All heavy atoms as an XYZ file, in Angstrom:
859
protein
N     105.812    103.909     87.376
C     105.104    102.934     86.574
C     103.633    103.353     86.489
O     102.994    103.587     87.502
C     105.240    101.556     87.233
C     104.693    100.446     86.407
S     104.917     98.779     87.110
C     106.554     98.782     87.750
N     103.133    103.461     85.277
C     101.747    103.865     85.051
C     100.847    102.631     85.048
O     100.923    101.805     84.135
C     101.650    104.620     83.718
C     100.279    105.191     83.463
O      99.586    105.550     84.437
O      99.893    105.283     82.279
N     100.028    102.500     86.066
C      99.128    101.353     86.210
C      97.712    101.825     85.925
O      97.244    102.798     86.521
C      99.190    100.769     87.645
C     100.620    100.443     88.036
C      98.264     99.569     87.786
C     101.297     99.410     87.187
N      97.016    101.126     84.998
C      95.658    101.498     84.645
C      94.685    100.356     84.958
O      95.069     99.177     84.964
C      95.571    101.847     83.161
C      96.407    103.051     82.747
C      96.238    103.420     81.292
C      96.589    102.377     80.295
N      97.932    101.918     80.178
N      93.430    100.738     85.193
C      92.381     99.736     85.409
C      92.329     98.814     84.192
O      92.413     99.267     83.055
C      91.034    100.439     85.602
C      89.934     99.490     86.021
C      88.635    100.230     86.303
O      88.287    101.195     85.630
N      87.916     99.776     87.312
N      92.217     97.525     84.456
C      92.155     96.438     83.473
C      93.498     96.110     82.832
O      93.559     95.368     81.866
C      91.061     96.663     82.423
C      89.716     96.882     83.071
C      89.036     98.081     82.941
C      89.146     95.886     83.857
C      87.813     98.285     83.565
C      87.930     96.081     84.497
C      87.267     97.284     84.338
O      86.067     97.486     84.962
N      94.589     96.651     83.382
C      95.921     96.182     83.002
C      96.151     94.806     83.617
O      95.616     94.492     84.688
C      97.018     97.105     83.550
C      97.285     98.323     82.687
O      96.780     98.393     81.551
O      98.016     99.219     83.175
N      96.971     94.015     82.950
C      97.478     92.784     83.544
C      98.895     93.098     84.005
O      99.712     93.594     83.225
C      97.478     91.622     82.539
C      96.051     91.320     82.078
C      98.128     90.380     83.151
C      95.973     90.325     80.932
N      99.170     92.841     85.271
C     100.483     93.147     85.843
C     101.082     91.875     86.438
O     100.358     90.963     86.818
C     100.392     94.253     86.919
C      99.437     93.852     88.045
C      99.992     95.585     86.292
C      99.377     94.827     89.223
N     102.395     91.828     86.512
C     103.083     90.714     87.158
C     103.363     91.126     88.593
O     103.948     92.184     88.842
C     104.383     90.393     86.426
C     105.098     89.124     86.858
C     104.221     87.887     86.631
C     106.414     88.977     86.106
N     102.923     90.286     89.549
C     102.968     90.631     90.968
C     103.691     89.550     91.755
O     103.510     88.360     91.507
C     101.523     90.786     91.517
C     101.509     90.947     93.018
C     100.831     91.956     90.863
N     104.477     89.981     92.720
C     105.061     89.068     93.691
C     104.223     89.176     94.966
O     104.358     90.144     95.713
C     106.512     89.445     93.978
C     107.139     88.549     95.013
O     106.490     87.661     95.567
N     108.402     88.770     95.288
N     103.337     88.195     95.247
C     102.452     88.292     96.412
C     103.158     88.054     97.734
O     102.604     88.312     98.790
C     101.393     87.228     96.145
C     102.091     86.215     95.318
C     103.094     86.980     94.487
N     104.409     87.548     97.685
C     105.243     87.354     98.874
C     104.547     86.522     99.940
O     104.392     85.341     99.776
C     105.724     88.698     99.400
C     106.946     88.565    100.294
O     107.592     87.509    100.255
O     107.245     89.513    101.018
N     104.122     87.122    101.022
C     103.579     86.348    102.134
C     102.098     86.023    101.924
O     101.251     86.903    101.941
C     103.740     87.102    103.464
O     103.163     88.390    103.325
C     105.206     87.251    103.845
N     101.827     84.753    101.675
C     100.450     84.277    101.539
C     100.233     83.156    102.543
O     101.183     82.562    103.048
C     100.172     83.754    100.119
O     101.125     82.749     99.798
C     100.235     84.865     99.088
N      98.999     82.848    102.811
C      98.640     81.812    103.779
C      97.737     80.773    103.132
O      96.960     81.088    102.231
C      97.891     82.430    104.966
C      98.656     83.494    105.709
C      99.511     82.877    106.748
C     100.155     83.972    107.583
N     101.066     83.497    108.529
N      97.837     79.567    103.626
C      96.911     78.474    103.328
C      96.480     78.402    101.865
O      97.276     78.139    101.013
C      95.687     78.556    104.241
C      96.008     78.632    105.723
C      96.560     77.349    106.302
O      96.101     76.277    105.896
O      97.451     77.439    107.157
N      95.191     78.664    101.589
C      94.643     78.471    100.245
C      94.708     79.730     99.376
O      94.150     79.757     98.290
C      93.198     77.980    100.333
O      92.410     78.917    101.022
N      95.397     80.792     99.837
C      95.560     81.971     99.006
C      96.485     81.643     97.834
O      97.405     80.846     97.971
C      96.174     83.121     99.818
C      95.282     83.626    100.917
C      95.984     84.684    101.763
O      97.210     84.842    101.674
O      95.271     85.323    102.529
N      96.210     82.267     96.707
C      97.071     82.075     95.545
C      98.439     82.664     95.859
O      98.553     83.773     96.344
C      96.455     82.735     94.296
C      95.213     81.951     93.870
C      97.463     82.803     93.165
C      94.519     82.512     92.655
N      99.474     81.864     95.603
C     100.834     82.309     95.916
C     101.711     82.291     94.678
O     101.249     81.970     93.616
C     101.430     81.460     97.022
C     101.537     79.982     96.668
C     101.708     79.123     97.884
N     100.386     79.000     98.454
C     100.110     78.761     99.716
N     101.048     78.582    100.564
N      98.884     78.687    100.150
N     102.933     82.601     94.799
C     104.001     82.712     93.809
C     103.758     83.880     92.856
O     102.645     84.368     92.699
C     104.255     81.404     93.059
C     103.269     81.044     91.991
C     103.647     79.727     91.360
C     102.593     79.347     90.349
N     102.845     78.113     89.705
N     104.834     84.331     92.238
C     104.765     85.439     91.296
C     103.832     85.066     90.160
O     103.957     83.995     89.586
C     106.174     85.774     90.763
O     107.000     86.117     91.879
C     106.146     86.910     89.773
N     102.881     85.964     89.892
C     101.878     85.644     88.881
C     101.252     86.902     88.320
O     101.320     87.965     88.938
C     100.795     84.764     89.454
C      99.888     85.426     90.444
C      98.784     84.505     90.932
N      99.287     83.242     91.404
C      99.171     82.085     90.730
N      98.565     82.045     89.581
N      99.671     80.979     91.204
N     100.599     86.750     87.163
C      99.856     87.885     86.619
C      98.619     88.168     87.470
O      98.034     87.263     88.065
C      99.427     87.414     85.225
C     100.182     86.175     84.956
C     100.606     85.610     86.262
N      98.255     89.435     87.525
C      97.036     89.863     88.202
C      96.347     90.897     87.337
O      96.998     91.638     86.603
C      97.344     90.488     89.558
S      97.955     89.326     90.787
N      95.043     90.959     87.452
C      94.244     91.942     86.740
C      93.939     93.105     87.671
O      93.404     92.898     88.764
C      92.939     91.293     86.259
C      91.946     92.211     85.557
C      92.536     92.746     84.258
C      90.650     91.457     85.292
N      94.273     94.314     87.257
C      93.994     95.513     88.058
C      92.519     95.869     87.890
O      92.045     96.052     86.768
C      94.874     96.705     87.619
C      94.517     97.957     88.397
C      96.342     96.372     87.765
N      91.794     95.980     89.004
C      90.383     96.367     88.941
C      90.099     97.677     89.663
O      89.000     98.217     89.560
C      89.436     95.244     89.452
C      89.451     94.061     88.500
C      89.766     94.828     90.861
N      91.069     98.204     90.382
C      90.853     99.496     91.043
C      90.744    100.583     89.979
O      91.411    100.533     88.946
C      91.979     99.807     92.023
O      93.243     99.622     91.446
N      89.892    101.589     90.244
C      89.749    102.687     89.282
C      91.027    103.515     89.192
O      91.831    103.558     90.123
C      88.590    103.517     89.831
C      88.294    103.005     91.185
C      89.020    101.718     91.389
N      91.204    104.187     88.070
C      92.419    104.970     87.849
C      92.617    106.053     88.896
O      93.751    106.422     89.195
C      92.432    105.550     86.434
C      92.627    104.455     85.406
O      93.246    103.429     85.666
N      92.081    104.662     84.223
N      91.557    106.570     89.472
C      91.668    107.562     90.543
C      92.489    106.998     91.707
O      93.339    107.677     92.273
C      90.269    107.978     91.024
C      90.271    109.009     92.120
C      90.699    110.400     91.664
O      90.638    110.684     90.454
O      91.091    111.192     92.524
N      92.242    105.741     92.059
C      93.033    105.068     93.107
C      94.444    104.793     92.590
O      95.429    105.083     93.260
C      92.351    103.758     93.548
C      91.083    104.065     94.356
C      93.309    102.873     94.351
C      90.269    102.840     94.726
N      94.532    104.230     91.385
C      95.830    103.848     90.829
C      96.787    105.027     90.713
O      97.993    104.873     90.882
C      95.643    103.199     89.460
C      94.748    101.987     89.514
O      94.604    101.351     90.556
N      94.115    101.670     88.405
N      96.250    106.219     90.438
C      97.085    107.407     90.244
C      97.440    108.123     91.536
O      98.392    108.900     91.562
C      96.395    108.400     89.306
C      96.247    107.866     87.904
O      97.026    107.033     87.460
N      95.232    108.332     87.197
N      96.684    107.884     92.611
C      96.850    108.707     93.807
C      97.209    107.962     95.085
O      97.590    108.595     96.060
C      95.579    109.526     94.047
C      95.373    110.544     92.955
O      96.153    111.472     92.807
N      94.334    110.349     92.157
N      97.077    106.648     95.100
C      97.407    105.885     96.297
C      98.595    104.978     96.030
O      98.956    104.722     94.884
C      96.202    105.061     96.758
C      94.941    105.852     97.131
C      93.836    104.907     97.559
C      95.237    106.860     98.231
N      99.168    104.449     97.090
C     100.312    103.529     96.960
C      99.855    102.090     96.792
O     100.671    101.178     96.746
C     101.203    103.650     98.184
C     101.878    105.018     98.258
C     102.797    105.151     99.421
N     103.773    104.067     99.390
C     104.564    103.758    100.403
N     104.502    104.446    101.526
N     105.417    102.766    100.299
N      98.539    101.880     96.711
C      97.990    100.532     96.565
C      97.123    100.436     95.317
O      96.653    101.452     94.795
C      97.131    100.156     97.790
O      96.098    101.126     97.946
C      97.965    100.069     99.050
N      96.939     99.204     94.849
C      96.004     98.897     93.767
C      95.224     97.655     94.168
O      95.699     96.830     94.960
C      96.700     98.679     92.404
C      97.333     99.952     91.894
C      97.709     97.566     92.458
N      94.030     97.528     93.618
C      93.198     96.355     93.881
C      93.325     95.436     92.679
O      93.137     95.870     91.534
C      91.732     96.754     94.121
C      91.646     97.731     95.295
C      90.873     95.514     94.392
C      90.296     98.426     95.420
N      93.664     94.168     92.945
C      93.934     93.221     91.861
C      93.167     91.912     92.061
O      92.781     91.564     93.176
C      95.439     92.903     91.741
C      96.232     94.159     91.431
C      95.977     92.208     92.970
N      93.008     91.225     90.944
C      92.470     89.866     90.951
C      93.581     88.962     90.432
O      94.029     89.127     89.294
C      91.236     89.738     90.041
C      90.131     90.695     90.491
C      90.735     88.304     90.027
C      88.951     90.756     89.535
N      94.050     88.013     91.252
C      95.087     87.081     90.780
C      94.573     86.246     89.603
O      93.385     85.951     89.509
C      95.346     86.181     91.990
C      94.803     86.918     93.158
C      93.684     87.753     92.636
N      95.498     85.870     88.729
C      95.157     85.056     87.564
C      95.875     83.713     87.646
O      96.946     83.611     88.223
C      95.541     85.793     86.289
C      94.755     87.082     86.095
S      95.336     88.065     84.692
C      95.083     86.922     83.343
N      95.253     82.713     87.034
C      95.835     81.378     87.002
C      95.491     80.709     85.676
O      94.466     81.016     85.069
C      95.331     80.519     88.183
O      95.970     79.239     88.145
C      93.825     80.344     88.163
N      96.355     79.822     85.216
C      96.045     79.037     84.018
C      95.450     77.691     84.405
O      94.931     76.992     83.562
C      97.297     78.811     83.137
O      98.322     78.216     83.946
C      97.777     80.117     82.539
N      95.566     77.345     85.670
C      94.924     76.120     86.133
C      93.590     76.493     86.757
O      93.381     77.614     87.186
C      95.791     75.382     87.172
O      96.018     76.252     88.280
C      97.112     74.953     86.585
N      92.723     75.577     86.804
C      91.403     75.869     87.359
C      90.327     75.496     86.370
O      90.576     74.878     85.350
N      89.150     75.924     86.704
C      88.014     75.552     85.882
C      86.979     76.665     85.907
O      87.035     77.541     86.764
C      87.415     74.266     86.394
C      86.971     74.377     87.846
C      86.629     73.005     88.424
N      86.089     73.126     89.756
C      86.788     73.362     90.858
N      88.084     73.552     90.781
N      86.207     73.438     92.029
N      86.031     76.611     84.979
C      84.968     77.617     85.002
C      84.214     77.572     86.332
O      83.956     76.503     86.875
C      84.049     77.194     83.859
C      84.874     76.319     82.990
C      85.883     75.663     83.887
N      83.916     78.725     86.862
C      83.207     78.861     88.129
C      82.598     80.255     88.121
O      83.154     81.153     87.479
C      84.212     78.685     89.284
C      83.584     78.561     90.641
C      82.913     77.403     91.017
C      83.647     79.610     91.547
C      82.324     77.291     92.265
C      83.072     79.502     92.799
C      82.410     78.345     93.147
O      81.818     78.236     94.384
N      81.495     80.491     88.805
C      80.848     81.803     88.722
C      81.745     82.992     89.117
O      81.517     84.105     88.655
C      79.665     81.686     89.686
C      79.354     80.229     89.727
C      80.686     79.536     89.570
N      82.759     82.758     89.946
C      83.647     83.863     90.340
C      84.970     83.834     89.581
O      85.981     84.350     90.050
C      83.918     83.844     91.856
O      84.520     82.595     92.196
C      82.649     84.054     92.650
N      84.966     83.272     88.383
C      86.149     83.232     87.529
C      85.855     84.001     86.245
O      84.762     83.917     85.699
C      86.542     81.799     87.156
C      86.772     80.840     88.317
C      87.978     81.237     89.136
N      88.487     80.151     89.948
C      88.184     79.967     91.218
N      87.339     80.761     91.823
N      88.715     78.972     91.907
N      86.846     84.738     85.760
C      86.713     85.484     84.521
C      87.713     84.910     83.527
O      88.923     84.916     83.779
C      87.005     86.988     84.741
C      86.065     87.565     85.797
C      86.905     87.748     83.429
C      86.523     88.895     86.360
N      87.217     84.409     82.411
C      88.097     83.831     81.396
C      88.832     84.955     80.669
O      88.218     85.911     80.202
C      87.277     83.011     80.399
C      88.112     82.222     79.432
C      87.219     81.345     78.576
C      88.052     80.496     77.651
N      87.199     79.606     76.843
N      90.163     84.821     80.606
C      91.002     85.846     79.984
C      92.050     85.175     79.104
O      92.676     84.203     79.508
C      91.688     86.722     81.056
C      90.625     87.544     81.783
C      92.762     87.610     80.442
C      91.154     88.410     82.879
N      92.218     85.724     77.904
C      93.273     85.258     77.004
C      94.353     86.319     76.964
O      94.071     87.499     76.734
C      92.720     85.022     75.603
O      91.775     83.984     75.630
N      95.585     85.887     77.212
C      96.715     86.820     77.194
C      97.988     86.062     76.875
O      98.220     84.972     77.382
C      96.847     87.523     78.558
C      98.039     88.413     78.642
N      98.122     89.592     77.949
C      99.202     88.287     79.309
C      99.288     90.157     78.201
N      99.957     89.380     79.016
N      98.808     86.649     76.045
C     100.115     86.086     75.722
C     100.006     84.640     75.220
O     100.752     83.761     75.648
C     101.029     86.187     76.948
C     102.481     86.125     76.572
O     102.838     86.388     75.426
N     103.324     85.773     77.522
N      99.006     84.415     74.363
C      98.751     83.101     73.749
C      98.368     82.030     74.761
O      98.525     80.836     74.507
C      99.944     82.655     72.912
C     100.262     83.605     71.777
C     101.426     83.126     70.951
C     101.725     84.146     69.871
N     102.882     83.817     69.079
N      97.878     82.454     75.937
C      97.402     81.517     76.959
C      95.996     81.921     77.372
O      95.651     83.100     77.338
C      98.294     81.530     78.202
C      99.676     80.996     77.994
C     100.439     81.003     79.296
C     101.868     80.523     79.083
N     102.628     80.563     80.324
N      95.215     80.932     77.759
C      93.895     81.209     78.313
C      93.920     80.824     79.776
O      94.422     79.765     80.147
C      92.802     80.412     77.571
O      92.801     80.832     76.207
C      91.434     80.685     78.169
N      93.403     81.709     80.603
C      93.390     81.451     82.032
C      92.184     82.083     82.680
O      91.221     82.457     82.004
N      92.270     82.210     83.976
C      91.148     82.697     84.770
C      91.607     83.755     85.760
O      92.622     83.581     86.425
C      90.520     81.532     85.550
C      90.124     80.413     84.667
C      90.854     79.285     84.387
C      88.929     80.291     83.902
N      90.171     78.491     83.504
C      88.984     79.080     83.198
C      87.806     81.110     83.753
C      87.970     78.654     82.355
C      86.799     80.688     82.920
C      86.878     79.479     82.232
N      90.850     84.844     85.840
C      91.027     85.806     86.922
C      90.121     85.308     88.048
O      88.932     85.076     87.851
C      90.617     87.206     86.475
N      90.694     85.115     89.218
C      90.010     84.461     90.339
C      89.427     85.535     91.269
O      90.081     85.971     92.215
C      90.979     83.515     91.094
C      90.248     82.731     92.168
C      91.676     82.575     90.106
N      88.193     85.941     90.989
C      87.558     87.045     91.706
C      87.450     86.767     93.205
O      87.570     87.674     94.017
C      86.173     87.371     91.097
C      85.437     88.407     91.916
C      86.337     87.844     89.656
N      87.272     85.513     93.598
C      87.148     85.202     95.024
C      88.473     85.317     95.775
O      88.529     85.129     96.986
C      86.519     83.818     95.248
C      87.209     82.729     94.457
O      86.866     82.572     93.261
O      88.074     82.044     95.017
N      89.557     85.683     95.058
C      90.860     85.905     95.693
C      91.296     87.372     95.570
O      92.475     87.695     95.709
C      91.920     85.010     95.051
C      91.697     83.538     95.266
C      92.297     83.059     96.567
O      93.198     83.658     97.128
N      91.774     81.968     97.078
N      90.359     88.275     95.314
C      90.665     89.696     95.138
C      91.431     90.231     96.353
O      91.193     89.797     97.481
C      89.362     90.499     94.895
C      89.660     91.872     94.313
C      88.513     90.580     96.144
C      88.417     92.581     93.773
N      92.380     91.129     96.087
C      93.161     91.683     97.197
C      93.718     93.056     96.838
O      93.837     93.410     95.670
C      94.277     90.732     97.604
C      95.297     90.455     96.538
C      96.225     89.320     96.863
N      97.131     89.666     97.945
C      98.156     88.936     98.304
N      98.412     87.799     97.681
N      98.938     89.300     99.284
N      94.076     93.793     97.857
C      94.737     95.082     97.692
C      96.221     94.867     97.948
O      96.595     94.231     98.931
C      94.167     96.110     98.686
O      92.768     96.240     98.447
C      94.843     97.454     98.531
N      97.041     95.374     97.043
C      98.487     95.202     97.182
C      99.188     96.554     97.123
O      98.694     97.506     96.530
C      99.065     94.278     96.082
C      98.850     94.896     94.697
C      98.471     92.882     96.182
C      99.714     94.281     93.619
N     100.350     96.629     97.722
C     101.205     97.792     97.606
C     101.855     97.765     96.226
O     102.210     96.688     95.714
C     102.278     97.765     98.698
C     103.040     99.066     98.755
O     104.032     99.210     98.011
O     102.626     99.943     99.533
N     102.023     98.924     95.628
C     102.620     98.988     94.290
C     104.042     98.434     94.256
O     104.529     98.050     93.195
C     102.604    100.424     93.777
C     101.223    100.905     93.401
C     101.279    102.331     92.899
C      99.901    102.842     92.553
N      99.946    104.270     92.204
N     104.712     98.369     95.395
C     106.078     97.820     95.425
C     106.101     96.339     95.051
O     107.158     95.809     94.715
C     106.709     98.028     96.800
O     106.026     97.266     97.787
N     104.964     95.666     95.108
C     104.879     94.247     94.717
C     104.817     94.061     93.200
O     104.972     92.960     92.695
C     103.652     93.594     95.345
C     103.714     93.482     96.850
C     102.467     92.753     97.345
N     102.452     92.631     98.782
C     103.021     91.642     99.453
N     103.670     90.691     98.827
N     102.949     91.596    100.768
N     104.562     95.139     92.463
C     104.408     95.045     91.008
C     105.779     94.963     90.349
O     106.647     95.813     90.567
C     103.626     96.257     90.458
C     102.236     96.311     91.086
C     103.538     96.186     88.933
C     101.477     97.588     90.789
N     105.955     93.931     89.537
C     107.219     93.739     88.830
C     107.192     94.473     87.488
O     108.127     95.183     87.144
C     107.504     92.237     88.635
C     107.636     91.576     90.014
C     108.737     92.014     87.770
C     107.645     90.068     89.986
N     106.101     94.295     86.727
C     105.963     94.996     85.450
C     104.533     94.881     84.941
O     103.765     94.035     85.392
C     106.936     94.469     84.408
C     106.703     93.016     83.996
C     107.741     92.593     82.971
C     107.606     91.127     82.620
N     108.566     90.720     81.599
N     104.206     95.732     83.969
C     102.915     95.680     83.289
C     103.068     94.725     82.108
O     104.018     94.841     81.329
C     102.473     97.078     82.803
C     101.164     96.990     82.031
C     102.350     98.039     83.986
N     102.116     93.786     81.980
C     102.186     92.790     80.916
C     101.279     93.105     79.733
O     101.477     92.572     78.650
C     101.804     91.410     81.472
C     102.694     90.863     82.576
C     102.114     89.571     83.122
C     104.108     90.644     82.057
N     100.268     93.930     79.949
C      99.328     94.244     78.866
C      97.993     94.634     79.445
O      97.896     95.046     80.597
N      96.951     94.488     78.641
C      95.602     94.817     79.086
C      94.624     93.812     78.494
O      94.963     93.075     77.570
C      95.233     96.247     78.690
C      95.326     96.494     77.216
C      95.167     97.965     76.851
O      95.444     98.835     77.670
O      94.759     98.226     75.705
N      93.416     93.796     79.037
C      92.415     92.859     78.537
C      91.551     93.546     77.481
O      91.518     94.775     77.376
C      91.556     92.262     79.680
C      90.759     93.337     80.420
C      92.441     91.471     80.639
C      89.784     92.771     81.470
N      90.829     92.737     76.705
C      89.995     93.249     75.615
C      88.713     93.887     76.161
O      88.336     93.678     77.315
C      89.619     92.099     74.674
O      88.706     91.224     75.315
N      88.035     94.646     75.305
C      86.767     95.285     75.686
C      85.729     94.236     76.092
O      84.999     94.424     77.061
C      86.239     96.152     74.554
C      87.089     97.387     74.309
C      86.394     98.371     73.392
C      87.261     99.560     73.065
N      87.724    100.330     74.173
N      85.685     93.128     75.385
C      84.747     92.050     75.724
C      85.077     91.475     77.104
O      84.180     91.215     77.908
C      84.803     90.954     74.655
C      83.829     89.831     74.893
C      83.881     88.816     73.776
C      82.920     87.676     74.074
N      82.938     86.648     73.049
N      86.366     91.282     77.394
C      86.775     90.771     78.707
C      86.473     91.792     79.814
O      86.102     91.410     80.922
C      88.259     90.399     78.690
C      88.540     89.172     77.842
C      90.008     88.957     77.558
O      90.774     89.951     77.438
O      90.410     87.788     77.421
N      86.606     93.091     79.498
C      86.262     94.130     80.476
C      84.786     94.052     80.825
O      84.404     94.097     82.001
C      86.627     95.540     79.952
C      88.148     95.713     79.913
C      85.981     96.633     80.810
C      88.615     96.969     79.194
N      83.930     93.923     79.826
C      82.482     93.819     80.082
C      82.162     92.581     80.911
O      81.350     92.635     81.840
C      81.704     93.810     78.770
C      81.755     95.134     78.032
C      81.331     96.322     78.890
O      80.296     96.229     79.592
O      82.041     97.345     78.867
N      82.806     91.466     80.608
C      82.604     90.240     81.379
C      83.083     90.431     82.815
O      82.425     90.006     83.768
C      83.323     89.063     80.708
C      82.989     87.749     81.366
O      81.917     87.553     81.917
N      83.933     86.821     81.311
N      84.227     91.092     82.978
C      84.776     91.370     84.304
C      83.787     92.199     85.124
O      83.504     91.884     86.280
C      86.111     92.100     84.163
S      86.893     92.515     85.724
N      83.259     93.274     84.537
C      82.287     94.122     85.231
C      81.069     93.311     85.656
O      80.560     93.468     86.770
C      81.861     95.281     84.338
C      82.928     96.325     84.138
C      82.426     97.414     83.197
C      83.467     98.475     82.954
N      82.966     99.539     82.068
N      80.618     92.443     84.784
C      79.447     91.625     85.076
C      79.707     90.673     86.245
O      78.886     90.554     87.168
C      79.047     90.832     83.823
O      77.988     89.968     84.098
N      80.846     89.999     86.230
C      81.176     89.056     87.306
C      81.395     89.792     88.626
O      80.926     89.343     89.680
C      82.408     88.194     86.924
C      82.876     87.358     88.108
C      82.085     87.299     85.737
N      82.071     90.939     88.587
C      82.269     91.720     89.809
C      80.934     92.178     90.391
O      80.710     92.087     91.596
C      83.169     92.937     89.541
C      84.653     92.629     89.373
C      85.375     93.835     88.774
C      85.281     92.206     90.667
N      80.043     92.640     89.536
C      78.717     93.089     89.988
C      77.946     91.930     90.583
O      77.367     92.040     91.678
C      77.949     93.716     88.832
C      76.598     94.260     89.253
C      75.911     94.951     88.099
C      74.609     95.535     88.598
N      73.471     95.053     87.888
N      77.944     90.811     89.907
C      77.220     89.631     90.387
C      77.789     89.148     91.718
O      77.057     88.754     92.615
C      77.301     88.509     89.344
C      76.574     87.244     89.737
C      75.074     87.378     89.665
O      74.563     88.232     88.931
O      74.390     86.606     90.379
N      79.094     89.209     91.851
C      79.755     88.707     93.071
C      79.596     89.665     94.252
O      79.323     89.222     95.363
C      81.260     88.484     92.794
O      81.402     87.571     91.694
C      81.964     87.920     94.022
N      79.755     90.953     94.022
C      79.833     91.889     95.139
C      78.637     92.836     95.308
O      78.503     93.445     96.347
C      81.111     92.727     95.040
C      82.343     91.896     95.199
C      83.186     91.674     94.112
C      82.678     91.312     96.407
C      84.334     90.900     94.237
C      83.815     90.530     96.545
C      84.633     90.332     95.468
N      77.818     92.981     94.271
C      76.744     93.958     94.358
C      75.380     93.306     94.463
O      74.584     93.680     95.320
C      76.782     94.926     93.138
C      75.638     95.928     93.215
C      78.115     95.640     93.072
N      75.075     92.357     93.621
C      73.738     91.745     93.609
C      73.568     90.703     94.689
O      74.465     90.138     95.194
C      73.449     91.129     92.242
C      73.304     92.215     91.182
O      73.060     93.376     91.542
O      73.428     91.877     89.994
């Protein structure tokens, strides 16, 4: 399975605890392609259609739905958890994603 940065993938998170996002859901791949092509893991941001605007949320439209990538729930997963690739986000959403990631983790 070819996984690229900014793909939306369907993931089975399996064992989660407490307030972690659980159940099979779409996730946004944020790991660079160098990682995606060479390691058995990818870095993802879980997505949800419930929730509200918040500084660590990225608004994403996909499959005729609008939802949020929840940056504060970022995680590294084994590729065996990936069920399928659902699509990719737009260039505008990529720029917004980069901005939120930078604001959250760099600045």
